[in-house]
N, C-alpha and C positions, 0 to 999 in steps of 0.2 A: 216353147220350147227349149226348138232348133235352131232360133231369130232372136234370142238370146246367146246361144250357143254360139254363134258366130262371130253376133255385133264383140265381144266380151271375146274373140278369137282378132278379133278390128283390129278388138281395139289393144292391146296384145301386140300389134302384127304393127302393128301403129311405132310406136314401141319402143319397139325393138329398133324397127324402121331410123329414125329418128336418131336413134345410136350407133348404129352402122355408120345408117349416115354421116355425121359429129364427126366416129372417127374419120372416114374416108374420106371429109371433107380437110381436114385439119392436115392430116398426111400430106396431102398434095397441094397442103398447104406448103410445110418443112420440106418439098423433091422439090421446089418451087423457086427456093430462097424470100420467099415472102413470109418463114414465117415472124418477122416483123407485124404481121395485120392481128397474129391470137391478141398480140394485147389492146389492140384495137375490136376488136371484135370479140371478145369481156367488156373491155366496156359500153360499146353497144349492146350487146348481150341482156346486160343486168341496169345497160338505163329502162331495156322497152320492158326487162321484171315490175321495175320499179313502179310505172305509170302504167300494168296492168293496175294494181296495186288502188288506182282511183277509183278502179266498183265498189271494192270493200265503204269507198268512205264516199262517197253516193253517193250509194245501200244505207250509210248511216247519215249522209244530209249530213257533211262534215263538210264536203268543198261538195259544190256543186246542186244544183237544183231541180233540172230540169231533165230532162233526157228518154225517153225509154229504156230503163233498166235490163233490158233481156239484149238492146243490144249492147251494153254498158257489158254484158256479165258473157258477153261473142267478143270485145272486144276484150274480155278478160285473160281470159282464157286464148284467145290466140294470139295473143299480146305476153304472156308466158311462154304457149309451147315454144311460140318464132324465140322467147332471149335463148328461154330455157338451149334446145337449138343452136344456136349459138355462144352458149358458157359452155356445152359440151367439144363444141368444137374450140375451145378458147384454152378450156385446160384440154386434153387434145388424152388423155386418158394417160396423162403420167404417173408412174409411181414408185417416183423422186423424192414427194414432199406430202407434211401429214394431211396437214389444213387445208391443200387446196382435197385430197381425195377425200376431207370430212368433208367441206362444204362442198361436191362436188354431188355423193351421195348423200346428206340434208338435203340438198333442191332434187336428189332425184325422187327423193319420197316426199312430198311433199308441192313433187307435179306432181305424182303416184298418184296421193292422195288427196286431191283435188278436182282429176280425172276423176277418181273411181270414183267415188263422194257421187258429183252431180251425175256420172255415169247410175251410179245403182238408185242416182234419190230420183231422179224423170224416169227412168227406167217401171220404178215404187209406185212410183206415181199413175204413172198412164193403164199400169195393170190393175190400182185400184176401185181408179176411174170403168174403167172396161167390164172391169168380170159383172164394175157393185151394176151402167147401165144394160150390161146382159140381162143381171138380175131381174130389175126390177119394166123390162119390158115383157121381162116370165112373167110380172103378176109378182112374184116372192116377196112373201113376208116381211117390211125388216128389221123381226129382230130376226128373221133363217135367216138376211144379208150380213147381220153386223157380221152379227156368230158366224160364217163362214167368208165371213173376210176379216176378225178378227187376228191373224195370224198379220195379214198385209196391212193394215191398220199401226196395230204400235210399230212394224217396224217402220211401216212411214212415217210413224212420229219420231222412233229411235235419229232415221237417216235428218226429216228436219233438222239433229243437229246435229251433225255429224262432223261442225265445220268447230265440235268444240276439239280438236280432233284435232284440222286442215291446222287453223289460227292454231297454233301453240308450235308448230309446225316451221311456219310462217314466219314466225318470229324464233326460232331454235335459227332456220333459214338466216338473217340478216346480222346475227350472232357472228356465225361462221364465215359469211362473206364478207363484212369490215373488220372483225378477226385474219382473214385473206387479203383480202386488201392493204390490210397496217402494216400487216409484217413482209407480202412484198412490194411498199414502198420502204420499208424499213431495208429491208436487206438487200433485196438486185437496185432500187428506186425505180423514180417514174419515167415509163418511155426509152428503158436504153438500148 
């Protein structure tokens, strides 16, 4: 249980560090005269997030049919995390417009849902395998093992389908980003 708490604290600390680091770097850009880079940084961040979606297409064999799926997943996670950090720098957490705030909020929920789902799924899988192996080594009967681990099996089954929550959030993010970009182009012009 202690290791779960340590990992959870580390996970939350990483999210908080990303937000604080992004605010800090955005502020530095503002005060050093490089505020015009905000659009470029936002474009790069959004591009990284879009590239990260290739994992989902690869997993379903829509695009590319080769390569280690675990490496694709790792690339997906890191591209999304770095892209999100860059988009946070781009946004600067200014409260002057509703659409960027909503887009930032949806992006944050998307990243947290992805990381949480991934973390919980891996944790439950490892815990299930570990306890099952331990009970088998102790010579417990198959029925006893299944009864003892039933809640973990159910949790594991539920966590296999966490993407049914994550994917609609990703679509909501895509819609809010599209609306944000189009409204920014309409009202402010591009690379002003």
